mmCIF file of the N, C-alpha and C atoms, coordinates in Angstrom:
data_MODEL
# 
_entry.id   MODEL 
# 
loop_
_atom_site.group_PDB 
_atom_site.id 
_atom_site.type_symbol 
_atom_site.label_atom_id 
_atom_site.label_alt_id 
_atom_site.label_comp_id 
_atom_site.label_asym_id 
_atom_site.label_entity_id 
_atom_site.label_seq_id 
_atom_site.pdbx_PDB_ins_code 
_atom_site.Cartn_x 
_atom_site.Cartn_y 
_atom_site.Cartn_z 
_atom_site.occupancy 
_atom_site.B_iso_or_equiv 
_atom_site.pdbx_formal_charge 
_atom_site.auth_seq_id 
_atom_site.auth_comp_id 
_atom_site.auth_asym_id 
_atom_site.auth_atom_id 
_atom_site.pdbx_PDB_model_num 
ATOM 1   N N  . UNK A 1 1  ? 65.732 11.210  42.900 1.00 0.00 ? 1  UNK A N  1 
ATOM 2   C CA . UNK A 1 1  ? 66.925 10.743  42.246 1.00 0.00 ? 1  UNK A CA 1 
ATOM 3   C C  . UNK A 1 1  ? 67.033 9.341   41.891 1.00 0.00 ? 1  UNK A C  1 
ATOM 4   N N  . UNK A 1 2  ? 67.418 8.790   40.951 1.00 0.00 ? 2  UNK A N  1 
ATOM 5   C CA . UNK A 1 2  ? 67.417 7.287   40.732 1.00 0.00 ? 2  UNK A CA 1 
ATOM 6   C C  . UNK A 1 2  ? 68.913 6.866   40.478 1.00 0.00 ? 2  UNK A C  1 
ATOM 7   N N  . UNK A 1 3  ? 69.461 5.796   41.117 1.00 0.00 ? 3  UNK A N  1 
ATOM 8   C CA . UNK A 1 3  ? 70.849 5.318   40.971 1.00 0.00 ? 3  UNK A CA 1 
ATOM 9   C C  . UNK A 1 3  ? 70.441 3.798   40.402 1.00 0.00 ? 3  UNK A C  1 
ATOM 10  N N  . UNK A 1 4  ? 71.232 3.550   39.569 1.00 0.00 ? 4  UNK A N  1 
ATOM 11  C CA . UNK A 1 4  ? 71.517 1.933   38.774 1.00 0.00 ? 4  UNK A CA 1 
ATOM 12  C C  . UNK A 1 4  ? 72.877 1.343   39.308 1.00 0.00 ? 4  UNK A C  1 
ATOM 13  N N  . UNK A 1 5  ? 72.871 0.365   39.988 1.00 0.00 ? 5  UNK A N  1 
ATOM 14  C CA . UNK A 1 5  ? 73.876 -0.401  40.115 1.00 0.00 ? 5  UNK A CA 1 
ATOM 15  C C  . UNK A 1 5  ? 74.110 -1.571  39.173 1.00 0.00 ? 5  UNK A C  1 
ATOM 16  N N  . UNK A 1 6  ? 75.525 -1.980  38.638 1.00 0.00 ? 6  UNK A N  1 
ATOM 17  C CA . UNK A 1 6  ? 75.709 -3.334  38.077 1.00 0.00 ? 6  UNK A CA 1 
ATOM 18  C C  . UNK A 1 6  ? 76.694 -3.992  38.775 1.00 0.00 ? 6  UNK A C  1 
ATOM 19  N N  . UNK A 1 7  ? 76.469 -5.205  39.018 1.00 0.00 ? 7  UNK A N  1 
ATOM 20  C CA . UNK A 1 7  ? 77.400 -5.752  39.890 1.00 0.00 ? 7  UNK A CA 1 
ATOM 21  C C  . UNK A 1 7  ? 77.637 -7.041  38.947 1.00 0.00 ? 7  UNK A C  1 
ATOM 22  N N  . UNK A 1 8  ? 79.052 -7.254  38.870 1.00 0.00 ? 8  UNK A N  1 
ATOM 23  C CA . UNK A 1 8  ? 79.548 -8.509  38.121 1.00 0.00 ? 8  UNK A CA 1 
ATOM 24  C C  . UNK A 1 8  ? 80.602 -9.105  38.801 1.00 0.00 ? 8  UNK A C  1 
ATOM 25  N N  . UNK A 1 9  ? 80.578 -10.397 38.677 1.00 0.00 ? 9  UNK A N  1 
ATOM 26  C CA . UNK A 1 9  ? 82.085 -11.177 39.110 1.00 0.00 ? 9  UNK A CA 1 
ATOM 27  C C  . UNK A 1 9  ? 83.254 -10.534 38.381 1.00 0.00 ? 9  UNK A C  1 
ATOM 28  N N  . UNK A 1 10 ? 84.155 -10.461 39.264 1.00 0.00 ? 10 UNK A N  1 
ATOM 29  C CA . UNK A 1 10 ? 85.322 -10.014 38.848 1.00 0.00 ? 10 UNK A CA 1 
ATOM 30  C C  . UNK A 1 10 ? 86.001 -11.064 37.690 1.00 0.00 ? 10 UNK A C  1 
ATOM 31  N N  . UNK A 1 11 ? 86.845 -10.531 36.957 1.00 0.00 ? 11 UNK A N  1 
ATOM 32  C CA . UNK A 1 11 ? 87.529 -11.353 35.749 1.00 0.00 ? 11 UNK A CA 1 
ATOM 33  C C  . UNK A 1 11 ? 88.500 -12.476 36.755 1.00 0.00 ? 11 UNK A C  1 
ATOM 34  N N  . UNK A 1 12 ? 88.362 -13.657 36.075 1.00 0.00 ? 12 UNK A N  1 
ATOM 35  C CA . UNK A 1 12 ? 88.845 -14.658 36.778 1.00 0.00 ? 12 UNK A CA 1 
ATOM 36  C C  . UNK A 1 12 ? 87.987 -15.433 37.935 1.00 0.00 ? 12 UNK A C  1 
ATOM 37  N N  . UNK A 1 13 ? 87.018 -15.032 38.168 1.00 0.00 ? 13 UNK A N  1 
ATOM 38  C CA . UNK A 1 13 ? 86.372 -15.688 39.236 1.00 0.00 ? 13 UNK A CA 1 
ATOM 39  C C  . UNK A 1 13 ? 85.223 -16.592 38.576 1.00 0.00 ? 13 UNK A C  1 
ATOM 40  N N  . UNK A 1 14 ? 85.341 -17.781 38.949 1.00 0.00 ? 14 UNK A N  1 
ATOM 41  C CA . UNK A 1 14 ? 84.277 -18.808 38.054 1.00 0.00 ? 14 UNK A CA 1 
ATOM 42  C C  . UNK A 1 14 ? 83.245 -18.360 38.228 1.00 0.00 ? 14 UNK A C  1 
ATOM 43  N N  . UNK A 1 15 ? 82.121 -18.521 37.102 1.00 0.00 ? 15 UNK A N  1 
ATOM 44  C CA . UNK A 1 15 ? 80.783 -18.099 37.196 1.00 0.00 ? 15 UNK A CA 1 
ATOM 45  C C  . UNK A 1 15 ? 80.015 -19.042 36.934 1.00 0.00 ? 15 UNK A C  1 
ATOM 46  N N  . UNK A 1 16 ? 79.664 -20.224 37.505 1.00 0.00 ? 16 UNK A N  1 
ATOM 47  C CA . UNK A 1 16 ? 78.838 -21.058 37.312 1.00 0.00 ? 16 UNK A CA 1 
ATOM 48  C C  . UNK A 1 16 ? 77.504 -21.039 36.650 1.00 0.00 ? 16 UNK A C  1 
ATOM 49  N N  . UNK A 1 17 ? 76.639 -19.903 37.086 1.00 0.00 ? 17 UNK A N  1 
ATOM 50  C CA . UNK A 1 17 ? 75.223 -19.419 36.362 1.00 0.00 ? 17 UNK A CA 1 
ATOM 51  C C  . UNK A 1 17 ? 75.597 -19.000 35.188 1.00 0.00 ? 17 UNK A C  1 
ATOM 52  N N  . UNK A 1 18 ? 76.784 -18.287 34.883 1.00 0.00 ? 18 UNK A N  1 
ATOM 53  C CA . UNK A 1 18 ? 77.022 -18.007 33.283 1.00 0.00 ? 18 UNK A CA 1 
ATOM 54  C C  . UNK A 1 18 ? 77.271 -19.198 32.490 1.00 0.00 ? 18 UNK A C  1 
ATOM 55  N N  . UNK A 1 19 ? 78.038 -20.080 33.055 1.00 0.00 ? 19 UNK A N  1 
ATOM 56  C CA . UNK A 1 19 ? 78.322 -21.358 32.456 1.00 0.00 ? 19 UNK A CA 1 
ATOM 57  C C  . UNK A 1 19 ? 77.068 -22.378 32.347 1.00 0.00 ? 19 UNK A C  1 
ATOM 58  N N  . UNK A 1 20 ? 76.148 -22.071 33.137 1.00 0.00 ? 20 UNK A N  1 
ATOM 59  C CA . UNK A 1 20 ? 75.194 -22.791 32.909 1.00 0.00 ? 20 UNK A CA 1 
ATOM 60  C C  . UNK A 1 20 ? 74.075 -22.428 31.800 1.00 0.00 ? 20 UNK A C  1 
ATOM 61  N N  . UNK A 1 21 ? 73.978 -21.156 31.757 1.00 0.00 ? 21 UNK A N  1 
ATOM 62  C CA . UNK A 1 21 ? 73.561 -20.411 30.543 1.00 0.00 ? 21 UNK A CA 1 
ATOM 63  C C  . UNK A 1 21 ? 74.071 -20.635 29.242 1.00 0.00 ? 21 UNK A C  1 
ATOM 64  N N  . UNK A 1 22 ? 75.262 -20.457 29.292 1.00 0.00 ? 22 UNK A N  1 
ATOM 65  C CA . UNK A 1 22 ? 76.102 -20.936 27.982 1.00 0.00 ? 22 UNK A CA 1 
ATOM 66  C C  . UNK A 1 22 ? 75.847 -22.184 27.384 1.00 0.00 ? 22 UNK A C  1 
ATOM 67  N N  . UNK A 1 23 ? 76.063 -23.200 28.515 1.00 0.00 ? 23 UNK A N  1 
ATOM 68  C CA . UNK A 1 23 ? 75.569 -24.695 28.081 1.00 0.00 ? 23 UNK A CA 1 
ATOM 69  C C  . UNK A 1 23 ? 73.809 -24.564 27.706 1.00 0.00 ? 23 UNK A C  1 
ATOM 70  N N  . UNK A 1 24 ? 73.049 -24.206 28.210 1.00 0.00 ? 24 UNK A N  1 
ATOM 71  C CA . UNK A 1 24 ? 71.668 -24.143 27.945 1.00 0.00 ? 24 UNK A CA 1 
ATOM 72  C C  . UNK A 1 24 ? 71.509 -23.697 26.575 1.00 0.00 ? 24 UNK A C  1 
ATOM 73  N N  . UNK A 1 25 ? 72.173 -22.557 26.371 1.00 0.00 ? 25 UNK A N  1 
ATOM 74  C CA . UNK A 1 25 ? 72.201 -21.983 24.983 1.00 0.00 ? 25 UNK A CA 1 
ATOM 75  C C  . UNK A 1 25 ? 72.386 -22.741 23.801 1.00 0.00 ? 25 UNK A C  1 
ATOM 76  N N  . UNK A 1 26 ? 73.596 -23.615 24.136 1.00 0.00 ? 26 UNK A N  1 
ATOM 77  C CA . UNK A 1 26 ? 74.138 -24.458 23.201 1.00 0.00 ? 26 UNK A CA 1 
ATOM 78  C C  . UNK A 1 26 ? 73.224 -25.747 22.877 1.00 0.00 ? 26 UNK A C  1 
ATOM 79  N N  . UNK A 1 27 ? 72.679 -26.187 23.950 1.00 0.00 ? 27 UNK A N  1 
ATOM 80  C CA . UNK A 1 27 ? 71.511 -26.995 23.745 1.00 0.00 ? 27 UNK A CA 1 
ATOM 81  C C  . UNK A 1 27 ? 70.291 -26.671 23.292 1.00 0.00 ? 27 UNK A C  1 
ATOM 82  N N  . UNK A 1 28 ? 69.838 -25.158 23.109 1.00 0.00 ? 28 UNK A N  1 
ATOM 83  C CA . UNK A 1 28 ? 68.846 -24.654 22.366 1.00 0.00 ? 28 UNK A CA 1 
ATOM 84  C C  . UNK A 1 28 ? 69.310 -24.394 20.916 1.00 0.00 ? 28 UNK A C  1 
ATOM 85  N N  . UNK A 1 29 ? 70.422 -24.791 20.722 1.00 0.00 ? 29 UNK A N  1 
ATOM 86  C CA . UNK A 1 29 ? 70.808 -24.524 19.154 1.00 0.00 ? 29 UNK A CA 1 
ATOM 87  C C  . UNK A 1 29 ? 71.542 -23.300 18.773 1.00 0.00 ? 29 UNK A C  1 
ATOM 88  N N  . UNK A 1 30 ? 71.756 -22.448 19.748 1.00 0.00 ? 30 UNK A N  1 
ATOM 89  C CA . UNK A 1 30 ? 72.469 -21.129 19.576 1.00 0.00 ? 30 UNK A CA 1 
ATOM 90  C C  . UNK A 1 30 ? 73.900 -21.363 19.767 1.00 0.00 ? 30 UNK A C  1 
ATOM 91  N N  . UNK A 1 31 ? 74.760 -21.598 18.519 1.00 0.00 ? 31 UNK A N  1 
ATOM 92  C CA . UNK A 1 31 ? 75.999 -21.963 18.483 1.00 0.00 ? 31 UNK A CA 1 
ATOM 93  C C  . UNK A 1 31 ? 76.741 -20.583 18.646 1.00 0.00 ? 31 UNK A C  1 
ATOM 94  N N  . UNK A 1 32 ? 78.141 -20.772 18.904 1.00 0.00 ? 32 UNK A N  1 
ATOM 95  C CA . UNK A 1 32 ? 79.240 -19.636 18.862 1.00 0.00 ? 32 UNK A CA 1 
ATOM 96  C C  . UNK A 1 32 ? 79.165 -18.720 20.099 1.00 0.00 ? 32 UNK A C  1 
ATOM 97  N N  . UNK A 1 33 ? 78.374 -19.261 21.128 1.00 0.00 ? 33 UNK A N  1 
ATOM 98  C CA . UNK A 1 33 ? 78.478 -18.595 22.533 1.00 0.00 ? 33 UNK A CA 1 
ATOM 99  C C  . UNK A 1 33 ? 79.679 -19.148 23.138 1.00 0.00 ? 33 UNK A C  1 
ATOM 100 N N  . UNK A 1 34 ? 80.646 -18.472 23.142 1.00 0.00 ? 34 UNK A N  1 
ATOM 101 C CA . UNK A 1 34 ? 81.923 -19.058 23.865 1.00 0.00 ? 34 UNK A CA 1 
ATOM 102 C C  . UNK A 1 34 ? 82.021 -18.717 25.238 1.00 0.00 ? 34 UNK A C  1 
ATOM 103 N N  . UNK A 1 35 ? 81.310 -17.724 26.141 1.00 0.00 ? 35 UNK A N  1 
ATOM 104 C CA . UNK A 1 35 ? 81.232 -17.340 27.298 1.00 0.00 ? 35 UNK A CA 1 
ATOM 105 C C  . UNK A 1 35 ? 80.155 -16.291 27.674 1.00 0.00 ? 35 UNK A C  1 
ATOM 106 N N  . UNK A 1 36 ? 79.711 -16.758 28.930 1.00 0.00 ? 36 UNK A N  1 
ATOM 107 C CA . UNK A 1 36 ? 78.788 -15.867 29.374 1.00 0.00 ? 36 UNK A CA 1 
ATOM 108 C C  . UNK A 1 36 ? 79.059 -15.605 30.996 1.00 0.00 ? 36 UNK A C  1 
ATOM 109 N N  . UNK A 1 37 ? 78.795 -14.274 31.249 1.00 0.00 ? 37 UNK A N  1 
ATOM 110 C CA . UNK A 1 37 ? 79.012 -13.779 32.381 1.00 0.00 ? 37 UNK A CA 1 
ATOM 111 C C  . UNK A 1 37 ? 77.645 -13.442 32.846 1.00 0.00 ? 37 UNK A C  1 
ATOM 112 N N  . UNK A 1 38 ? 77.338 -13.745 34.165 1.00 0.00 ? 38 UNK A N  1 
ATOM 113 C CA . UNK A 1 38 ? 75.840 -13.277 34.619 1.00 0.00 ? 38 UNK A CA 1 
ATOM 114 C C  . UNK A 1 38 ? 76.128 -12.367 35.793 1.00 0.00 ? 38 UNK A C  1 
ATOM 115 N N  . UNK A 1 39 ? 75.558 -11.240 35.875 1.00 0.00 ? 39 UNK A N  1 
ATOM 116 C CA . UNK A 1 39 ? 75.434 -10.128 37.052 1.00 0.00 ? 39 UNK A CA 1 
ATOM 117 C C  . UNK A 1 39 ? 74.171 -9.973  37.421 1.00 0.00 ? 39 UNK A C  1 
ATOM 118 N N  . UNK A 1 40 ? 73.884 -8.768  38.181 1.00 0.00 ? 40 UNK A N  1 
ATOM 119 C CA . UNK A 1 40 ? 72.802 -8.330  38.624 1.00 0.00 ? 40 UNK A CA 1 
ATOM 120 C C  . UNK A 1 40 ? 72.678 -6.735  38.454 1.00 0.00 ? 40 UNK A C  1 
ATOM 121 N N  . UNK A 1 41 ? 71.559 -6.247  38.452 1.00 0.00 ? 41 UNK A N  1 
ATOM 122 C CA . UNK A 1 41 ? 71.397 -4.955  38.426 1.00 0.00 ? 41 UNK A CA 1 
ATOM 123 C C  . UNK A 1 41 ? 70.420 -4.493  39.339 1.00 0.00 ? 41 UNK A C  1 
ATOM 124 N N  . UNK A 1 42 ? 70.544 -3.605  40.088 1.00 0.00 ? 42 UNK A N  1 
ATOM 125 C CA . UNK A 1 42 ? 69.911 -3.089  41.525 1.00 0.00 ? 42 UNK A CA 1 
ATOM 126 C C  . UNK A 1 42 ? 69.475 -1.653  41.208 1.00 0.00 ? 42 UNK A C  1 
ATOM 127 N N  . UNK A 1 43 ? 68.416 -1.280  41.122 1.00 0.00 ? 43 UNK A N  1 
ATOM 128 C CA . UNK A 1 43 ? 67.704 0.403   40.814 1.00 0.00 ? 43 UNK A CA 1 
ATOM 129 C C  . UNK A 1 43 ? 67.528 0.721   42.460 1.00 0.00 ? 43 UNK A C  1 
ATOM 130 N N  . UNK A 1 44 ? 67.899 1.727   42.691 1.00 0.00 ? 44 UNK A N  1 
ATOM 131 C CA . UNK A 1 44 ? 67.579 2.460   43.985 1.00 0.00 ? 44 UNK A CA 1 
ATOM 132 C C  . UNK A 1 44 ? 67.007 4.198   43.566 1.00 0.00 ? 44 UNK A C  1 
ATOM 133 N N  . UNK A 1 45 ? 65.664 4.124   44.375 1.00 0.00 ? 45 UNK A N  1 
ATOM 134 C CA . UNK A 1 45 ? 65.045 5.314   44.432 1.00 0.00 ? 45 UNK A CA 1 
ATOM 135 C C  . UNK A 1 45 ? 65.554 6.041   45.571 1.00 0.00 ? 45 UNK A C  1 
ATOM 136 N N  . UNK A 1 46 ? 66.207 7.317   45.303 1.00 0.00 ? 46 UNK A N  1 
ATOM 137 C CA . UNK A 1 46 ? 66.834 8.010   46.547 1.00 0.00 ? 46 UNK A CA 1 
ATOM 138 C C  . UNK A 1 46 ? 66.318 9.319   46.864 1.00 0.00 ? 46 UNK A C  1 
ATOM 139 N N  . UNK A 1 47 ? 66.068 9.838   47.820 1.00 0.00 ? 47 UNK A N  1 
ATOM 140 C CA . UNK A 1 47 ? 65.681 11.221  48.283 1.00 0.00 ? 47 UNK A CA 1 
ATOM 141 C C  . UNK A 1 47 ? 66.736 12.246  48.052 1.00 0.00 ? 47 UNK A C  1 
ATOM 142 N N  . UNK A 1 48 ? 67.799 11.747  48.199 1.00 0.00 ? 48 UNK A N  1 
ATOM 143 C CA . UNK A 1 48 ? 69.109 12.923  47.884 1.00 0.00 ? 48 UNK A CA 1 
ATOM 144 C C  . UNK A 1 48 ? 68.882 13.329  46.746 1.00 0.00 ? 48 UNK A C  1 
ATOM 145 N N  . UNK A 1 49 ? 69.056 14.708  46.679 1.00 0.00 ? 49 UNK A N  1 
ATOM 146 C CA . UNK A 1 49 ? 69.013 15.616  45.368 1.00 0.00 ? 49 UNK A CA 1 
ATOM 147 C C  . UNK A 1 49 ? 70.434 16.135  44.834 1.00 0.00 ? 49 UNK A C  1 
ATOM 148 N N  . UNK A 1 50 ? 71.508 16.122  45.679 1.00 0.00 ? 50 UNK A N  1 
ATOM 149 C CA . UNK A 1 50 ? 73.072 16.047  45.387 1.00 0.00 ? 50 UNK A CA 1 
ATOM 150 C C  . UNK A 1 50 ? 73.516 15.196  44.653 1.00 0.00 ? 50 UNK A C  1 
ATOM 151 N N  . UNK A 1 51 ? 73.912 15.083  43.601 1.00 0.00 ? 51 UNK A N  1 
ATOM 152 C CA . UNK A 1 51 ? 74.575 13.971  42.732 1.00 0.00 ? 51 UNK A CA 1 
ATOM 153 C C  . UNK A 1 51 ? 75.777 13.565  43.340 1.00 0.00 ? 51 UNK A C  1 
ATOM 154 N N  . UNK A 1 52 ? 76.770 14.533  43.850 1.00 0.00 ? 52 UNK A N  1 
ATOM 155 C CA . UNK A 1 52 ? 77.791 13.720  44.575 1.00 0.00 ? 52 UNK A CA 1 
ATOM 156 C C  . UNK A 1 52 ? 77.593 12.984  45.720 1.00 0.00 ? 52 UNK A C  1 
ATOM 157 N N  . UNK A 1 53 ? 76.728 13.411  46.437 1.00 0.00 ? 53 UNK A N  1 
ATOM 158 C CA . UNK A 1 53 ? 76.379 13.083  47.918 1.00 0.00 ? 53 UNK A CA 1 
ATOM 159 C C  . UNK A 1 53 ? 75.759 11.680  47.695 1.00 0.00 ? 53 UNK A C  1 
ATOM 160 N N  . UNK A 1 54 ? 74.539 11.593  46.476 1.00 0.00 ? 54 UNK A N  1 
ATOM 161 C CA . UNK A 1 54 ? 73.916 10.414  46.312 1.00 0.00 ? 54 UNK A CA 1 
ATOM 162 C C  . UNK A 1 54 ? 75.059 9.257   45.790 1.00 0.00 ? 54 UNK A C  1 
ATOM 163 N N  . UNK A 1 55 ? 75.914 9.893   45.116 1.00 0.00 ? 55 UNK A N  1 
ATOM 164 C CA . UNK A 1 55 ? 76.795 8.599   44.448 1.00 0.00 ? 55 UNK A CA 1 
ATOM 165 C C  . UNK A 1 55 ? 77.751 8.222   46.016 1.00 0.00 ? 55 UNK A C  1 
ATOM 166 N N  . UNK A 1 56 ? 78.060 9.093   46.561 1.00 0.00 ? 56 UNK A N  1 
ATOM 167 C CA . UNK A 1 56 ? 79.013 8.654   47.674 1.00 0.00 ? 56 UNK A CA 1 
ATOM 168 C C  . UNK A 1 56 ? 77.915 7.576   48.683 1.00 0.00 ? 56 UNK A C  1 
ATOM 169 N N  . UNK A 1 57 ? 76.714 7.823   48.748 1.00 0.00 ? 57 UNK A N  1 
ATOM 170 C CA . UNK A 1 57 ? 75.999 7.167   49.668 1.00 0.00 ? 57 UNK A CA 1 
ATOM 171 C C  . UNK A 1 57 ? 75.832 5.644   49.010 1.00 0.00 ? 57 UNK A C  1 
ATOM 172 N N  . UNK A 1 58 ? 75.452 5.755   47.391 1.00 0.00 ? 58 UNK A N  1 
ATOM 173 C CA . UNK A 1 58 ? 75.302 4.487   46.838 1.00 0.00 ? 58 UNK A CA 1 
ATOM 174 C C  . UNK A 1 58 ? 76.391 3.601   46.784 1.00 0.00 ? 58 UNK A C  1 
ATOM 175 N N  . UNK A 1 59 ? 77.751 4.320   46.976 1.00 0.00 ? 59 UNK A N  1 
ATOM 176 C CA . UNK A 1 59 ? 79.044 3.401   46.934 1.00 0.00 ? 59 UNK A CA 1 
ATOM 177 C C  . UNK A 1 59 ? 79.190 2.863   48.370 1.00 0.00 ? 59 UNK A C  1 
ATOM 178 N N  . UNK A 1 60 ? 78.867 3.712   49.103 1.00 0.00 ? 60 UNK A N  1 
ATOM 179 C CA . UNK A 1 60 ? 78.916 3.124   50.361 1.00 0.00 ? 60 UNK A CA 1 
ATOM 180 C C  . UNK A 1 60 ? 77.893 1.788   50.778 1.00 0.00 ? 60 UNK A C  1 
ATOM 181 N N  . UNK A 1 61 ? 76.742 1.944   50.021 1.00 0.00 ? 61 UNK A N  1 
ATOM 182 C CA . UNK A 1 61 ? 75.846 0.922   50.186 1.00 0.00 ? 61 UNK A CA 1 
ATOM 183 C C  . UNK A 1 61 ? 76.476 -0.478  49.616 1.00 0.00 ? 61 UNK A C  1 
ATOM 184 N N  . UNK A 1 62 ? 77.278 -0.235  48.278 1.00 0.00 ? 62 UNK A N  1 
ATOM 185 C CA . UNK A 1 62 ? 77.551 -1.185  47.656 1.00 0.00 ? 62 UNK A CA 1 
ATOM 186 C C  . UNK A 1 62 ? 78.598 -2.017  48.570 1.00 0.00 ? 62 UNK A C  1 
ATOM 187 N N  . UNK A 1 63 ? 79.507 -1.164  49.181 1.00 0.00 ? 63 UNK A N  1 
ATOM 188 C CA . UNK A 1 63 ? 80.826 -1.582  49.712 1.00 0.00 ? 63 UNK A CA 1 
ATOM 189 C C  . UNK A 1 63 ? 80.503 -2.461  50.917 1.00 0.00 ? 63 UNK A C  1 
ATOM 190 N N  . UNK A 1 64 ? 79.173 -2.040  51.646 1.00 0.00 ? 64 UNK A N  1 
ATOM 191 C CA . UNK A 1 64 ? 78.554 -2.812  52.761 1.00 0.00 ? 64 UNK A CA 1 
ATOM 192 C C  . UNK A 1 64 ? 77.697 -3.796  52.528 1.00 0.00 ? 64 UNK A C  1 
ATOM 193 N N  . UNK A 1 65 ? 76.876 -3.576  51.333 1.00 0.00 ? 65 UNK A N  1 
ATOM 194 C CA . UNK A 1 65 ? 75.837 -4.912  51.370 1.00 0.00 ? 65 UNK A CA 1 
ATOM 195 C C  . UNK A 1 65 ? 75.748 -5.264  49.847 1.00 0.00 ? 65 UNK A C  1 
ATOM 196 N N  . UNK A 1 66 ? 75.506 -4.377  48.943 1.00 0.00 ? 66 UNK A N  1 
ATOM 197 C CA . UNK A 1 66 ? 75.046 -4.720  47.566 1.00 0.00 ? 66 UNK A CA 1 
ATOM 198 C C  . UNK A 1 66 ? 75.760 -5.622  46.927 1.00 0.00 ? 66 UNK A C  1 
ATOM 199 N N  . UNK A 1 67 ? 77.253 -5.461  47.117 1.00 0.00 ? 67 UNK A N  1 
ATOM 200 C CA . UNK A 1 67 ? 78.211 -5.992  46.325 1.00 0.00 ? 67 UNK A CA 1 
ATOM 201 C C  . UNK A 1 67 ? 79.225 -6.559  47.237 1.00 0.00 ? 67 UNK A C  1 
ATOM 202 N N  . UNK A 1 68 ? 79.704 -7.860  46.923 1.00 0.00 ? 68 UNK A N  1 
ATOM 203 C CA . UNK A 1 68 ? 80.800 -8.756  47.743 1.00 0.00 ? 68 UNK A CA 1 
ATOM 204 C C  . UNK A 1 68 ? 81.971 -8.330  47.091 1.00 0.00 ? 68 UNK A C  1 
ATOM 205 N N  . UNK A 1 69 ? 82.511 -7.289  47.740 1.00 0.00 ? 69 UNK A N  1 
ATOM 206 C CA . UNK A 1 69 ? 83.636 -6.475  46.697 1.00 0.00 ? 69 UNK A CA 1 
ATOM 207 C C  . UNK A 1 69 ? 85.204 -7.526  46.899 1.00 0.00 ? 69 UNK A C  1 
ATOM 208 N N  . UNK A 1 70 ? 84.935 -8.756  47.364 1.00 0.00 ? 70 UNK A N  1 
ATOM 209 C CA . UNK A 1 70 ? 86.246 -9.624  47.124 1.00 0.00 ? 70 UNK A CA 1 
ATOM 210 C C  . UNK A 1 70 ? 85.999 -10.046 45.995 1.00 0.00 ? 70 UNK A C  1 
ATOM 211 N N  . UNK A 1 71 ? 84.988 -10.430 45.550 1.00 0.00 ? 71 UNK A N  1 
ATOM 212 C CA . UNK A 1 71 ? 84.823 -11.494 44.166 1.00 0.00 ? 71 UNK A CA 1 
ATOM 213 C C  . UNK A 1 71 ? 84.014 -10.634 43.186 1.00 0.00 ? 71 UNK A C  1 
ATOM 214 N N  . UNK A 1 72 ? 83.376 -9.587  43.361 1.00 0.00 ? 72 UNK A N  1 
ATOM 215 C CA . UNK A 1 72 ? 82.609 -8.811  42.769 1.00 0.00 ? 72 UNK A CA 1 
ATOM 216 C C  . UNK A 1 72 ? 83.096 -7.216  42.382 1.00 0.00 ? 72 UNK A C  1 
ATOM 217 N N  . UNK A 1 73 ? 82.651 -6.903  41.254 1.00 0.00 ? 73 UNK A N  1 
ATOM 218 C CA . UNK A 1 73 ? 82.916 -5.250  40.923 1.00 0.00 ? 73 UNK A CA 1 
ATOM 219 C C  . UNK A 1 73 ? 81.616 -4.865  40.630 1.00 0.00 ? 73 UNK A C  1 
ATOM 220 N N  . UNK A 1 74 ? 81.561 -3.464  41.005 1.00 0.00 ? 74 UNK A N  1 
ATOM 221 C CA . UNK A 1 74 ? 80.303 -2.614  40.652 1.00 0.00 ? 74 UNK A CA 1 
ATOM 222 C C  . UNK A 1 74 ? 80.292 -1.208  39.940 1.00 0.00 ? 74 UNK A C  1 
ATOM 223 N N  . UNK A 1 75 ? 79.505 -0.807  39.307 1.00 0.00 ? 75 UNK A N  1 
ATOM 224 C CA . UNK A 1 75 ? 79.457 0.587   38.623 1.00 0.00 ? 75 UNK A CA 1 
ATOM 225 C C  . UNK A 1 75 ? 78.332 1.006   39.204 1.00 0.00 ? 75 UNK A C  1 
ATOM 226 N N  . UNK A 1 76 ? 78.137 2.780   39.238 1.00 0.00 ? 76 UNK A N  1 
ATOM 227 C CA . UNK A 1 76 ? 77.141 3.198   39.730 1.00 0.00 ? 76 UNK A CA 1 
ATOM 228 C C  . UNK A 1 76 ? 76.632 4.361   38.597 1.00 0.00 ? 76 UNK A C  1 
ATOM 229 N N  . UNK A 1 77 ? 75.593 4.254   38.231 1.00 0.00 ? 77 UNK A N  1 
ATOM 230 C CA . UNK A 1 77 ? 74.916 5.437   37.269 1.00 0.00 ? 77 UNK A CA 1 
ATOM 231 C C  . UNK A 1 77 ? 73.919 6.184   38.000 1.00 0.00 ? 77 UNK A C  1 
ATOM 232 N N  . UNK A 1 78 ? 73.884 7.359   37.944 1.00 0.00 ? 78 UNK A N  1 
ATOM 233 C CA . UNK A 1 78 ? 72.716 8.475   38.413 1.00 0.00 ? 78 UNK A CA 1 
ATOM 234 C C  . UNK A 1 78 ? 71.964 8.807   37.339 1.00 0.00 ? 78 UNK A C  1 
ATOM 235 N N  . UNK A 1 79 ? 70.636 8.879   37.725 1.00 0.00 ? 79 UNK A N  1 
ATOM 236 C CA . UNK A 1 79 ? 69.684 9.264   36.510 1.00 0.00 ? 79 UNK A CA 1 
ATOM 237 C C  . UNK A 1 79 ? 68.917 10.390  37.304 1.00 0.00 ? 79 UNK A C  1 
# 
């Protein structure tokens, strides 16, 4: 089973990488980009076959390692 985790900074948290991308896009002539939020995607290959148990395990991974839950939010999708 595969799991895909999307991690993003929470709203209101300064995103300096996103701001750098927004600025660079403007410098390259791409106008009208008013904001950029940058995140990360983590793909996991799991041996677990029970979807409920797999999601529970991945959420535990996010809480303990994959996301800084103080400033980041995450979502989990199983495939």
